N, C-alpha and C positions, 0 to 999 in steps of 0.2 A: 290780229292778223295771224293766219294759220302758218304753220311751219312750211308747208308745201309751197305757199305763195312767196316765201322769202328764201327758198333754198338756192344754193349756187347752181349756175347752169352755164353751158358753153355759150349760149346766146348773150349772156350777161357777164362776159369775161372780166376779171378784175383788172384794174388799171394799176400797173406797178410804178408809174411815174412818181406818185406821192411818197414812195418808199425808197427813192434813190437820193443819195447825198448830192447836193447841188454845189456846195462850196467846200471842197475837201480841206482847203487851208484853214478856213474858219472852223470847220468841224474838228480838225486836229488841235487847233488852239483851245477850243472849248473843252475838249477831252483832257488836255493837259491841266486846265483849271479845275476840272472835275476831280482828277486824280489828286491834285494838291489839296483840295478841300476834303476829299475822302481820307487822305492821310491825317489831316487835322482831326477829323471825326474819330479815326482809329485811335489816335493819341488820347483824345478826350475819354474814350472808353477804357483804354488800357491803364492809364496813369493811376486812377483811383484804386484799381485792382493791384497794381504793383505796390502801392502803399498799404495794402491790406485792409482797405475800407470795404465794408459790406454794402455793395450797391446792386446786388442782384434783385430781380423782380419778385413779384408775389408768387410765382410758380416755380417750384423746384423741378429742375430737369430730371433729377433722380426719381422724383415721384411720378413724372410723366412716363418715364421708361418702365418703372415698376408697375404702374397701373395698366398700361397698354400691353405689357408682357403677360398680365393675367388674362387678357382677352386672347392674345396670340396662343397662350398655353392651351386654351380650350380647343382651338381649331387645329393646332399642330399635334395634340396628343392622340388624335384619331386620324389615321391616314385617309379614311373615307371622307371625314369632314373636311380635311385639308384639300383633298382633291375636289370636293364639291365647291369650296370657296374659290379655288383657282379656276375651275371650269366656268363658274358663273362670270368671273371677271373676263376671262379670255373670250367667252361667248359674246359678251357685251362689246368688246373691242372688234370682234369679227363682224358683228352687225353694223358697227359704225363704218368699218372698212367697206362692207358690201354696199352700204348706202352711198358712200363716197364714189364707188365705182359706178353705181347706177346713175348718180348725178352727172358724172363725166360722160356717160353714154346716153344722157338725156332721157333715161327711163324714169318714170315717176317713182320715187322711193316710198317705202311704207311709212306710216305714221311713226314718229319718234317719241318713245315714252320717257326718255331720259333728258329731254331738252329743258333747260331752266325756264321758269315762268317768265313771260315777257316783262313783268314788273321788276325783274332783277336788273338794277341800274348798272351793274358791272358790265353787262353785255348789251347795252342799249345801242351802241354803234352798229350801223347796218352791216359793216364789214364782218362782224361776228357770224353772220348768216350768209352773206353774199360771197365772201372769199373762202375758197375750199380749205385752205390751210387753217385759217382762224376758226372756221366752223368746226373742223376736226378737233382743234384744241378745246373748244367750248364743250363739245359733246363728250370728249374723253374725260375732261375734268369733272363734268357732272356725273358720268358713270363711276369714276373712282370715288367721288364723294358719297354717292348713294351706296356703293359697295362697302366702303369703310364703315359708314353708319350702320349698315345692315349687319356687319360682323359683330358690332357691339350689341345691337338690339337682340341678336339671336344667340349670343354667348350665354351659356347656362352656368350656374354655380357662382355667379358674382353676387356679393352682398350689395345692398342698395347704394351704399356710399361709393364703393368701387365702380359700380355701373354709372352712377351720376358723374364721377370724375372722368371716366372713360368717354362718355358722351361729350362732356365739356372739352376734353383735350382733343378729341377727334375734330370737333367743330373748330377749335383754334387752328389746328394744323391745316385743315381743308380751306379755311378762310385765308390762311397765309400763302398757300401754294396756288391760289387762283391765278390763271394766266393773265388776268386783268392787272396783276400787281407787278408785272415785269415789262420792260420796254420792248423786248424782242417778240413778246407773245401777246401784246396788246396793240391792236391796229391804230387806235387813237393816239397812244403814247408814241408809237413808232413814227407816225406821220408828223406829230408835233416835234419830235426830236430832229427829224430830217429837215422840217421847215425852218427850225431855229438853229440848225447846224450845231445841235448839242448844247446851246446856251441854257436851255431849261435844266439840263442835268448839272451844269456848273452852278447855277443858282440853287438848285435843290440840295446838292452836297454841301454848299455853304450853310444853308439852313440846318441841315442835319448836324454839321459840326457845332453850330451855335446851340442847338437844342440839347445835344449830348453834354456840352460844357455847362449849360445852364442847369442840367439835371445831375451834375457831378458824376458823370459816367452812366447814368440811367437816362434813357431817352425821355425827355420832357416834351412830348408831342404837342405842338401848338395847334389848337383847334379853332382859334379865333384871333383876330387882329387885336392883340393886347394893348396896342398904343391908343386905341379908340376909347378905352374905358379907364375910369379912375374912381375908386371907392370914395364916396363922399362928395364927388363932383357930379357925375352923371349916373352913378349907382348908389343905392342906400342914401337917398336924399330926403327922406321924410324928416321934418324938423323935430328935434328933441335934444335931450341932454343926458350925458352920463351922470347919474346922481349918486352912485356908490361903486366901489370896486374893492377887490381883494386880490390875492395872489393868483386866483383861479379864474375870475371872471369880472366883467363890468356889468352893471345894471343900467340899461338905457330906458329912460322914460320919455315918451313922445308928447310933443306939445299938442294941445287940443285945437281942433278946427271948428268946433261948435260952441255955442254959448253955454250949453248945459251938457252934462255927460251922465251916463248910467252910473249909479252909485258903486256897483261892484267892479273893481279893476280886473284887468286880464294880465296874467304873467305867462310869457312864452318861453318854453325850454326847447331850443333848437338843437340839432345834432352838433357834436363837436368834430365829427368826421369832415364836415364842410362848414363854411362860415354862414352866420345867420342871415346874411343879406339876401339869400334866395327868397326870403319873405318880404324883402324891400328892394326888389331888383331895380325896377324903374317906376316912375310915378304911375304909369299905365298898368303895371303888373303887380304892384305892391299890395300884398294882403294887409300889411301893417297900416299903410296909409288908408286903405279902405275901411279898416276897423275904426281908425280915428275919425273918419268922416261919418261913420254911423253913430258917433257919440261915445266911443269906448276909450277909457284910459288904459293905455297899453304900455306894459313894461316887457323888456326882453333881456334874457341872459345872454351876454356876449362872451363866449368862452375864450380864454387865452390860447394862443398857439404855443403848446408846451415845449419846453426844452429840458435840459438836464435837471433843473431845479424841481421839476414836477414829476420826476420818475416814480415817486412813491404815492402819488395821488391816485387813490382807488375810487371805487363807486361810492363808498360812504363819504369820501371827501367831496365828490361831485354832488351828492345829495345835500350834505351839510353846508358846504361852501358855495354851492350853486343855487339849488332850489330853496333851501331854508334861508340862505342869505337874501335871495330874491324876495321871499315872503316878508322877511323882516324889513327890507327896503320899501316894499309896497306899503306896509303899515306905517312906517315913519313918514313917507312922503304924502300919504293920503289920509291917514288915520283910520283906514279900513282894515279889518282883520279877516274879512271874507273875500276870497279870490276865485275867479274862474281861470283854471290853468290850461295851457295848450302845450302839447309835446309833439315834435315832428321827428319821424324816423327813430334813430337811437335816442334822441332827446325825449321821445315819447316812451321808449322802453325804460329809460331812467325815471321819468315821471311816474310811470306805473309802479315801479319798485318803490319809488319815493312815497307814493300814496299809502302803501302798506306799511312802510317804515314810519311815516308820520302818524298813522292810525295807531300803531303799537306804542308810540310815544305820547299819545293823547293830544296830538296837534291836529285840529280839524279845520284849519283855515282854508284849505282848498275845498270848495263847495260843489264844483263840477269840473270835469276833465274832458278835454278834447284830444284825441289821439289821431294824428295824421300819418298814414302809412306806417303804422307802428306794429311791431311784432312783440308778443309776450310769450307765445307758444311757437317754438322753432322747429316743430316736426316737419313742416312743409316750407322751410325757409328759402328754398330756391338755390340758385347756382352759387351763391356766396358760401354755402356749406362745402363747396369743393375745396376751399382753401383752409378748412379746419378739420384736422385730426391730430392725434398725439404727435406724430412725426413732424407735421408742419407747424404745430405750436412750438415745438422745440426749436425749429429753424427760425420762427418769428422771434422767439425770445432771444436767440443769439444775435439776431439782426438789431435788437434794441439794446445793444451793449452800452450805448451812450445815454440810455434812460428814456428813449422815445423811438417810435417808428417814423421814418421819414415819410412825408406826405405824398411823395411821388409814387411810393409803393401802393398806397391805398387808391390813389387816382388811377394807376395802371390796372389794379384789380377791378375797379368799377368799369373801366373801359373794356376790359376783357369780356365782361358779361355781354357786351354788344360790340364785339370787335369788328363785325361786318359793317357797322354803322359808325363807330367811334374811333377806330384805329386805321383800317386799311384805306378807306376813302381819303383820309387826310395824309396818309403815307404817300399815296399816289399823287394827290394834288400838290403837296408841299415839296416832296423830295424828288419826284420824277417829272412833274410838270413845272416845278420851280415857281409855283404861285403862292403868294401869301393867302392864308385863309381869310374869308370875309369876316367882318365884325359881327359877333353874335353874343349878346349879353349873357345868355344862359351858359354857353360853352366857356366864356371867360370865367364865370363863377365856378364852373366845374373844374377848371384847371387851377383855380386859386386854392391849392391843396393845403391842408393843415397836418401837423404832426400828431401822433398819438402817444400820450403818456403811458409808460410801460405798464405800471400796475393796473391802470384803468383798462387798457386795451386787452391785456391777458385775462383779466377778470371777465370782461365782456365776452370774449371768444369762448372761454371755457364754460362759463355759467350759462350762457345763452345758446350759442351755436353748437357746442360740443355736447354738453350734458343736459341742456334744456331744463335747468333748475328752476327758473322763475315761475313757469306755469305749474310746476309740480310742488311748489311750496318748499323747495329745498335750497333756495338762495338765502344767504345770510349776510347782512350788512352790520358790521360791528357785533353787538350783542343781540341783534334782532333777527328772528327768522321771518322771512318775507312771505306773507300769505295773502295773495291777491283776492281770495274769497272774502276777506274782511273789508275790502274796499266797496262800500255800499252807496257811494255818491253817484249821480247820473253821469254817464259817459257817452260822448259822441265819438264813434269809432269809424274813421274814414279809411277805405281802401281804394286803390285804383285798379282798373280792370286789366291793364297791360303791364303791371309792375313786375320787374325782373329782380328787384331787391327785396321787397316785402310783398310777396304774392297775395292776391286777394283771399285765397283759401287760407293762407297762414294767418292773415289778420282776422278773418272770420272765426277760425278755431280759437284764437285768443280771447274772443268776446266772452266765451263761456267760463273764463277763469275768474271773472269779477263777480262780486256778490250783489251788485246793484243793477238798476236798469241800464241797458245798453242800446243806443240807437246806432245800428250798423248801416252805413251808406257806402255805396260803390260809385265812383266817378269814372268817366271815360278817360282814355289816354294812360300815361304812365306815372312813375314815381314823382316826377317834378311837374310836368305839364298838367297832369291831372289835378294837382294841388294848387299850382299857381295859374288859376283860370278865372280871371276877373269877369264879372257879369257883362260888362260892356262889350266884351269880345264876342259873345254869343256862340261860343264854341263848346263842343262836346255835349255831354249829358250826364245825369246821375240817376242811380236807382235806389229806391227805398223799399223796405219790406218789413216783415214781422221782426220782433225782437228775437235775437238768437236765443235758443233754448236747447236743453238736452233733447236729443232725438230729432232735431231739425238740422239736416245736413246742409252744406253749402249749396249743393245742387237743388235741394228742395226750397231753400230760401230764394234762389234765382227764379224758380218757377212762380213764386208768389210776388216777386218784386215788381214795382211799377217804375217806368222810365219817365223822367222829366228832362226836357231839353234845357240846355244852358248850364251855367255855373252852379255848383253846390253851395257857394258862399251865402246866398240869401236864405237857403234852408237852414244852414248852420246858425246864422244870425237870429232867425226866428226861434231856434232851439235855445240859444243863449238867453233870449228874453224870457222864455219859459222858466229857466233856472234862476235867473237873477231878478226878474221882475221888471217893471216899467219905471221904477222910481229914478228920478234924475236929480242931480245936484249941480251947482255952479262948476264951470270948467276948471280943471286943475292944471296949473302950470308945473313944469318939471321941478321936482324937489318940494313943491308945496310950501315954500318958505321955511321948511324945517331942515332940508338937506341942501347944502350949497352945491350947485352944479360943478362938476369937475372939468368937463369939456363938452363940445358939441357932439351930437350924434353924427356918425355911427360909433365914435370913439376910436381909441388907438389900438385896442386889443384886436379888432377885426382887421386892422391893417398889418398886423404882425406876421 
């Protein structure tokens, strides 16, 4: 629908009745309840800080000010530039004002270049265009947003990291100040508040107080109805047993569902930043269950949720006590010494480093590796690099005084990458509309945050994000220099097209670090939905192309790539058969009679 077709007009005068309080007594009572809960929320925020506990989020306010000051410095150092910036903004406001006057006088206004796209869900309510006041707020907000983004884009002399941080911070600020986030400037919220006599705000502030208390002073934003999910009951339900465990992880072996299985087992290294059951979310979405149904013997490393005891666990410990422990367990349970390994996200980065580490140690048990949305070259690592520089690493280290980083900080960092989708819609729904979020298994998993062991997390941030040591052969684990070019086994390297954590370009660039054949595949959607895409759903697509090689850029690879509709899982399973062959053996029960099962899958570590 065109803007002119929906502009405010005198013939379509707004009805102010929905914005008038109908029961002042009930409204006053609910406002009192709201203020009571708001006081509890304030106490939940203040008390941990009074005790000196570090509960601040992943973004340093000092860094925000420092970064944006660099942008302001460019514009303010030259009076001509400063005048140009101010004139551009004021001219934009003058145009909005003139269009408003033309609307009142029933003259057709000129086309508006700054109007948000109709797909912007924040401004879906018709009052954003029909009502003169709300229409002005919408246009003014969009003007300010575009103006601020333009200041960053046109500022000269910024190093790439500072510019990336400035773009990120401006996006966070503009997302936060959207008029859709406030009762008095959002027509839908205003109407609901009046219709409910403020009961929505009383419920919302109660939820806010609960979420701040649950996060120990940090807002633990609820994105799903947590009461509807329970790990082991309706999530992570693929049958299996924990067949081994140590201080750092449990090894889960899944029960077969076929009479025979492929001889070579699979060992999965999931990320420790989140829990492994994203790969076993529900029976319909479970990659692990699907692999078992294809006749695969599947083992997964279930990392512990670390506490003070694990502060000194570094990457070498995660390789030795995680990956190597898993390989040893596979051999004891099945008698097989050859394994196909799978790594997801940072679990894949660990696996890649582990491959070079094991190669140097003469351990060749991993015969193929699958890397899912995995970065080994961090030059193009995306917005997570915003949180990593020397100053911020120092702040992160101070925040880990107890030996670990609290999981809510990482969860908040990931939510900030898509704050327009993962923070503000839930802020409005939960705390202003007073509605419980709908049950959503993926977002329940997303909120099931884990802590980060201090030594492991600092090693990862410095060696990968800050200094990019892994792809350059400068990472060292114990007495081993990690050289990915020595890794000559076949690799299936999967990227997702819309990934904001491991951008497809970054994953592609990492392909050239390995010394063996790499099958690079890009799937539709993002970091999670692109990976967890069962064939039965018939969603998305994937692209295959030539093997990455020197001189073949990512753009050139795209030009040669062929698109296939549906899930990438069958393509991967066919690739696995090429690596391990078609030989099958009798189905293996967990433990294989050699290891006594400890407990049922998914185990106790994933519930911690």
